[in-house]
Residue, then its C-alpha position, 0 to 999 in steps of 0.5 A: m718287446l718281451l717284459s724281460q727286455l724292460p727295465e727293472d724299475l719300469l717292471y716294479y711299477i708295472l707289478s705294483y698296480l696290477d691288484y687294483r680294481s677301480l676304473s678311475r685309479l686304473s685311468q690315472v695309473c695309466r696316465s702316469f705310466y705312460r708319462f713314465v715311459n715316454r722319460d728318456a731315462v727309462w730307455k737309455k739302457i735299452a738304447k745303448a745296447l742297440l744301433n744308431t739311437g744316438i747314446t755313445r758308448e760313454g753315454k753321451d747323447i748326440y741327439p738330445l732334441i729327439r724322444l729316445k722312445d722313438r729311437v729305439k723304435i727306428a733302431q730296429n729298422w736299422y738293424s732289420g735293414i726295413c728303409r724306404r729308398r729315394i733319390p732326392l738328387r741328380w745330375k748327368t755328368k759323373l762327379l767324386p762328390w763328397l757330403q756333410l751333414d749338419g743338423d737339417t742341413l746337408f752340404l754337397s760338393q758338385a764340380a768346383d761348388i760346394k751346394v747346401y740344401h734343407i732337409h724337410k723334417d717330416s719327409g727327411r727330403l731335400q729342397r729342390s735347389p740349394f740355399e746357398v753355394y760356396s765357390g772358390h775353387k778353379g777345379d773340382v772340390c776334392r774334400f771338404v770339412l765343416t767346424d761351428s763356423l767355417l767350412i774349409s775345402g781342398g780342390s784339384d787346383g791344389k787350393i784350400v778355401v776357408h769360408s765363414r759360414r756367416s760371411d761372404v769373403p772366402v779365404e784361399f790358402s796357398g794350398h798344394n803343388q798338386e791336388v788336395n785329396c784330403v783335409d780335416a780341421k778342428d778348434g782353428l787347426i787345419i791339416s791337409g793331405s796331397r797327390d804331391r806327397t806331403a802333408r801340410i800343418w795350417s793355422l787360421t792366423s796365416t795363409a802359408p803352411r806352418d809345417t810341410i811334412p814330405m810323405c813318399d806316397r800320395v796322401w789319401s786321408v788324414a784325421i785329427n785326434p779329439t785332443l788335438s795334440s796328434f794327427v794320422t795320415g793314410t797314403a797310397c802304401c806304394e812306396n811305404f811299407s805302412p800307409l798309417c802314420i801318427w804325427d804329433v801337431e806340435r813338432s811336426i815329427s812321427l810318433g810311429t806307424l799302425g799296422s804291418d805286412f800291408r800289400r803294396g797298394a793297400g791305400v788308406l781312403d778314410i779315417r775316423f776318430e772315435s775317441p782320443f785312443q779309437l781310430f777306424t780305418c778302411g781303403y783299397d785292401t777291402f777291410i775296416r779296421l779298429w785301432d787302439l792307440r793303447l795297445c800294440p801298434r802293429k796289430c789293429a783291435m778288430e777288423w771287418e772284411e768286405p765280403h765282395d773284395s771291394a775297395l772301401y771308400c768311406i766309412q761312419t760310426d754312431g760312436n757305439h755299435m755301428i758302422a756304415s761303409g760305402s764300396s767301390y762297385y755298384g753303390v753298395v752300402r753296408l751296415w755293420d755291428k762291431r759285436q759281430t764279424e759278419c756285415l749286418q745288413f747292405f743296400q745295392l743303391s746303383s741300378d746303372p749298367v755302369s758301376s760307381p762308388v759310393y764316395c761318401l756317405r753320412f747319417n743321423s738318428s733316422h736317414l742315411y744319404a750317400a754320394l755316388a757319381t751322378a746321385v745322392h740316395s737316401l735311406d729312410f728308416r722311419q718307414n715300416g716296409t719291406q727290407i731293400r737290397 
C-alpha cells in the first residue's frame, strides 16, 4: 500500500516519530504503532472504498467480529479475482437448489428437504453431513427464506411451510393452486408468488392468506421493502407490459410499475432491496438494474449487461460497491463494481459438457457459495493463489 493511501491521522502519527534515535524508544513506538494500525477506526475510510469489506454505504459494519484490517486485505482478492475453488457438496440427481447463509451455517434445499451444514471457521469447508434437516413438502422446495427464528419455504406442491428454528413442529399454510416460485418474509409478514398467477399476503397468526392479488403472469420473484410498507413482484412479462410492480402491504393495491419497453418474456427472477428506496433486479433480459424509488419509475438509475447474453438467475450485493450475479449457462459467477459498467471478474464453475445455471449464490466476507444443478461450489478469497477462470 502506498503512503498516499494511508489516512491523514496515520501519516501524521508516523512522521511525528521519525526523529527518534533511541532503540528502546523505537521499540515502544513500534508496539504503539502496531496497536494503532490494528484499530478498525484507522481502516474504516479505506474499507468503505473497497469491495465487500462489510462496511455499507451508510457506514454500518456487517461483520463487526472480524478485524477490519483483515477484511481490507481480503478485499484486494475480491477485486483481483484471486481465490481457491472447491466443491464441498455433490449429488447425482439434477436439482434446482436454493441457498441461504446465516453466520457459520449454510442452508441448502435439495428436492423436498432443506439441509443445514456447519461451515468450518478456519477452512470455510462444509461438514460432510447436515446437522439438521427441515421437511414438510410433498414436492421440491422452490424457494425459502430465513428470519431470526423461522425458516419459511414454498414448494412445488403449492404449500408454504413455516418451521421454527427452535422447535420441531412445522406449520403448513394453505399455499397456492400451483407451485410457489418465490417467498419473502420480514417481521411476521410473508409474501408469496406462484405459477397460478397470484401473489398472496400472509401473517403468522393465520394459516389462510390475508389477501390474494390476481396477476396476469406467473410470479417469479418477490421482495418486501425494509419499511414493511410495500413489496415488489417480478413476473414472467408474457402478458403485462412491465414485469415489476410495487404493492401497498395494508391495502393490497398497486402503487405503480417500474420501467417500460420490456420485451415479451423479460421475466424478473430475483429482486434485492438494498435500502428502502433502492432495489436491484435481474432476469431473462440479461440485465442487472438498480431502481431508485425516489426518482422517475419509468427509468432505472443504473444497469449492467451480462456480456454473453445469458439470463441472470440470482444476485446479491454487499450493501456498498459490489454485486455478484449467477448466469444461466456453464455456472458462470460474475463480480461487478457498481462504479463501473463492465464486469469486474468472472468464474466459470461448471466443467460438465451439459451446462448448469447458477440457481443461487451467497457470500460473506471471505467466501462465495454457488448452487448448481449437481453441486455446491465455493470460492475462498483468503488465498494468495492464482486467478481462476
